N, C-alpha and C positions, 0 to 999 in steps of 0.2 A: 330017504334023504339022499340026494346026490349033489355033488359039487363039480363044477367045471371051472376052468381058468377064468372064463368070462364072468360067471356068477361070483366067484371068490374075489375078483378084482374090485367089486363094489365095496368090499370090506377093508381094502388096503389102507384107506384113510380113517378107519374107525378109531375112536379114542381108546386105544389099548392102554392098560388092561381095562376090560369092560365085562359087566355081567350079561347074562342072557337078555334081560329086559333092556339094558342099555344098547345092546347090539340090535335088537329088534327095532327100538326107537330110532337108532341111527339109520338102519335100512329103510324105514318108512320115510324119514325126513330127507334122506339123500336121493329118494326116487329110485331105489333099487327095484329090480323086477320082483314080482310076487313070489317067484321060486326062491329067491334069497330069503325073504321074510318067512316063508313056509319052512325052509331048511333050518332057520334059526329057531323057530318055534318047536321043532322036533329035538333040539339039543337037550341034554340032561341039565337040570337046574339044581345044583347042589349048594347054591349060594355063593360059591367061590367065583371070582372073576376069571375070565379067560385072558391069558397074557398076550397071546398073538394068534394069528390065523392058523398056525400049525397045530394048536390045541383043538381047533375045530375040524380041520382037514389035515391030517398028518402027512398026506402026500403032496401038499402044496409045494410047488417048486420054489427054491430059493435062488438068489443071484448066482450061486455056485453051480446050479444045474444047467445054466446056459453057457455055452462055450464061446463067449464073445470077449475078445481081448480089447479092453478099452484103451490100452496103451498104444495100439496100432492106429488109432484115429485121433 
């Protein structure tokens, strides 16, 4: 399983919190690439919903990771 920013971006609008099956269904319905669905199928399924993308990919960059000062524009 591997994630890239492009692949993870397909889950930004997912209905969080969501279970593994809900995320797979969302990926299929939203037209995400096959790699996204395959990555979701490899997730552990303990029955608990995932609260956000960071629980799936801990290294997912947040807004704070980008050095863009919105006040300047």
